[in-house]
C-alpha positions in Angstrom: 103.9 86.5 327.0 103.3 88.9 324.1 105.9 91.6 323.4 105.2 94.6 321.3 107.4 97.6 320.6 105.5 100.7 321.8 105.7 103.4 319.2 108.2 101.7 317.0 107.4 100.4 313.5 107.7 96.6 313.5 110.7 96.8 311.2 112.4 99.3 313.6 111.6 97.1 316.5 113.5 94.2 315.0 116.7 96.3 315.2 116.3 96.5 319.0 116.7 92.7 319.6 120.1 93.2 321.1 118.7 95.9 323.5 115.7 93.6 324.4 118.1 90.8 325.1 120.0 93.0 327.5 116.8 94.0 329.2 115.8 90.2 329.5 119.1 89.3 331.0 118.7 92.1 333.5 115.3 90.9 334.5 116.8 87.6 335.1 119.4 88.9 337.3 116.7 90.7 339.4 114.7 87.4 339.5 117.8 85.6 340.9 118.5 88.5 343.3 114.9 88.4 344.7 114.5 84.6 344.8 116.4 84.0 348.0 114.2 86.5 349.7 111.1 84.9 348.2 112.1 81.4 349.5 112.5 82.9 353.0 109.0 84.4 352.8 107.5 81.0 351.9 109.3 79.3 354.8 108.1 81.9 357.2 104.5 81.7 355.9 104.5 78.0 356.8 105.8 78.7 360.3 103.0 81.3 360.8 100.3 79.0 359.5 101.4 76.4 362.0 101.0 79.0 364.8 97.6 79.8 363.4 96.5 76.2 363.7 98.5 74.8 366.6 96.1 75.9 369.5 92.9 75.3 367.6 91.7 72.0 368.9 92.4 72.9 372.5 90.8 76.3 372.2 87.7 75.4 370.3 86.8 72.4 372.6 86.4 75.0 375.4 83.9 77.3 373.5 80.7 76.4 375.1 78.4 78.7 373.3 77.3 77.0 370.2 76.5 80.0 368.0 79.7 81.8 369.0 81.8 78.6 368.4 80.3 78.1 365.0 80.7 81.6 363.9 84.2 81.9 365.1 85.2 78.6 363.5 83.7 79.7 360.1 85.6 83.0 360.1 88.8 81.1 361.2 88.4 78.5 358.4 87.6 81.3 355.9 90.8 83.3 357.1 93.0 80.2 356.8 91.7 79.5 353.2 92.1 83.2 352.3 95.8 83.2 353.4 96.5 79.8 351.6 94.8 81.1 348.4 96.9 84.2 348.4 100.0 82.2 349.0 99.3 79.9 346.0 98.5 82.8 343.8 101.7 84.4 344.7 103.7 81.3 344.1 102.2 81.1 340.5 102.9 84.8 339.8 99.5 86.4 340.3 100.3 89.2 342.7 97.2 91.4 341.9 94.8 88.5 342.1 96.3 87.6 345.5 95.1 91.0 346.9 91.4 89.8 346.7 91.7 86.9 349.3 93.9 89.2 351.4 91.0 91.8 351.5 88.5 89.0 352.4 90.9 88.0 355.2 90.6 91.6 356.6 86.7 91.2 356.7 87.1 87.9 358.5 89.4 89.5 361.0 86.9 92.1 361.8 84.0 89.6 362.0 86.1 87.4 364.4 86.6 90.5 366.6 82.9 91.4 366.5 81.6 87.9 367.2 84.1 87.3 370.0 83.1 90.5 371.7 79.3 90.3 371.2 77.8 86.7 370.5 74.5 88.2 369.5 76.0 89.3 366.2 77.3 85.8 365.8 73.7 84.4 366.4 72.3 86.7 363.7 75.0 85.7 361.2 74.6 81.9 361.8 70.9 81.5 362.4 69.3 84.4 360.3 72.0 84.6 357.5 72.7 88.2 358.4 75.5 89.8 356.3 77.7 92.5 357.5 79.5 94.9 355.3 83.0 95.9 356.4 82.1 99.5 357.0 79.1 98.3 359.1 81.4 96.0 361.2 83.8 98.8 361.7 81.0 101.0 363.1 79.9 98.3 365.5 83.5 97.7 366.7 84.0 101.4 367.3 80.8 101.4 369.4 82.1 98.5 371.4 85.6 100.1 371.8 87.4 97.5 369.8 90.3 98.5 367.7 90.8 97.1 364.2 93.9 98.4 362.5 93.5 96.1 359.6 90.6 98.2 358.3 92.9 101.0 357.3 94.1 98.8 354.5 90.7 97.8 353.2 90.1 100.8 351.0 93.5 100.3 349.3 92.9 96.6 348.7 89.5 97.3 347.4 90.9 99.6 344.8 93.4 97.0 343.7 91.0 94.1 343.2 88.9 96.1 340.6 90.1 96.1 337.0 92.0 99.3 336.8 95.5 100.3 335.7 96.9 99.8 339.2 95.5 96.1 339.2 97.4 95.2 336.1 100.7 96.9 336.7 102.7 93.7 336.9 101.5 92.4 333.7 102.8 95.1 331.5 106.5 96.3 331.6 107.9 99.3 329.7 111.5 100.2 329.0 112.3 103.8 327.9 114.6 103.9 324.8 115.1 107.7 324.6 113.3 110.0 322.1 112.3 107.0 319.9 109.8 105.7 322.5 109.8 102.5 324.5 109.8 98.7 324.3 106.6 97.4 326.0 105.9 93.8 327.0 102.6 92.2 327.8 102.4 89.2 330.0 99.6 86.7 329.8 99.2 84.2 332.6 101.3 84.1 335.7 104.7 85.8 336.0 107.2 83.9 338.0 109.0 87.1 339.0 109.7 87.6 342.7 110.6 91.2 341.9 106.8 91.8 341.7 105.5 89.2 344.1 107.9 89.8 347.2 106.3 93.1 348.1 102.8 91.7 348.0 103.9 88.5 349.8 105.5 90.8 352.5 101.9 92.3 352.9 100.4 88.9 353.2 102.9 88.0 356.0 102.1 91.2 357.9 98.4 90.6 357.8 98.9 87.0 358.8 101.0 88.1 361.8 98.3 90.6 362.6 95.7 87.9 362.6 97.9 85.9 365.0 98.9 88.7 367.3 95.9 91.0 367.7 92.9 88.8 366.5 93.7 85.2 367.7 96.1 85.6 370.6 93.6 87.4 372.9 91.2 84.5 372.4 93.7 81.8 372.3 95.3 83.0 375.5 92.1 82.7 377.5 91.5 79.0 376.7 95.0 77.6 376.3 96.4 75.6 379.2 100.1 76.9 378.6 99.9 80.0 376.3 103.3 81.2 377.2 105.2 78.6 375.0 103.0 79.4 372.0 103.3 83.2 372.6 107.1 82.9 372.5 107.0 81.2 369.2 104.8 84.1 367.9 107.3 86.7 369.1 110.1 84.7 367.4 108.2 84.8 364.2 107.5 88.6 364.6 111.3 89.1 364.8 111.9 87.0 361.8 109.4 89.1 359.8 111.0 92.4 360.9 114.4 91.2 359.9 113.0 90.0 356.5 111.3 93.3 355.9 114.6 95.2 356.7 116.4 92.9 354.2 113.8 93.6 351.5 114.4 97.4 351.8 118.1 97.0 351.3 117.6 94.7 348.4 115.2 97.2 346.7 117.8 99.9 347.0 120.4 97.7 345.4 118.0 96.8 342.6 117.3 100.5 342.0 121.0 101.3 341.5 121.3 98.3 339.2 118.3 99.5 337.2 119.9 102.9 336.8 123.1 101.2 335.4 121.3 99.1 332.9 119.2 102.0 331.7 122.5 104.0 331.0 123.9 101.1 329.1 120.6 100.8 327.1 120.7 104.5 326.2 124.3 104.3 325.1 123.5 101.3 322.7 120.5 103.3 321.5 122.7 106.3 320.6 125.2 104.0 318.9 122.3 102.4 316.9 121.0 105.9 316.0 124.4 107.0 314.6 124.7 103.7 312.7 121.3 104.1 311.1 122.1 107.7 310.1 125.4 106.6 308.5 123.5 103.8 306.6 121.0 106.4 305.5 123.7 108.6 304.1 125.3 105.7 302.3 122.0 104.8 300.8 121.5 108.4 299.5 125.0 108.5 298.1 124.4 105.2 296.1 121.1 106.7 294.7 123.0 109.9 293.6 125.8 107.8 292.0 123.4 105.8 289.9 121.6 109.0 288.8 118.3 108.0 290.4 118.0 111.3 292.4 116.0 114.2 291.1 
């Protein structure tokens, strides 16, 4: 991690070491505050991935159409790997990079819907290496009367995966210090800060649940011998995710209040530092005059 001092001169920036330390301590408190929520997200992810895979052997053994089975299995494998990749990136502090496999998972979800509805598209995809853009798949699904709510997020995720200011937001932190400017920190490598990763992780859980609920369950339910037991587990996980999201909203409100408090403390310290600097400057001028160096 590289820290700079915004518009401050390096000598001036050194005088703000105490303020930086307070900011660092505050960030640590937010880290601890969010970590419990982060742990719950990780545990819930594992439960949902088990639900993703649990019926797979039973279901795929009953897919008789070779091309359809092959295409559906490919998209399932790709979706599974996308979600697992996003999880690993989040655990290692790369929230922006985690968005890329999440966007890919959306494409897989849409392809799974398309191949399941019309096997001819699966045949073109497997035997003739036909590629389908997300917008093209959306058009086909609309014509077939198939809803795909995940596509609403595709544009936003596409924006975030490209190198722009939004895509590097968590790697730069700025703290206003009044009229003098700000202290800016640049973070290289992963950031183990749940305050940034928990919102993205929450999106990951939402899309994973969407995959299980609206993409896999219609297919799984047809081929499973006793789908009710599996479906009850899905609904239980859905309730857990809803409660987790509600708790996250409360925690964010608490963090915002605490951020205002620390900002006021920093500004008070800055004001005291400014007064001290002015007094020291007056003392320096007085010494110059006493020694007869002034013009």
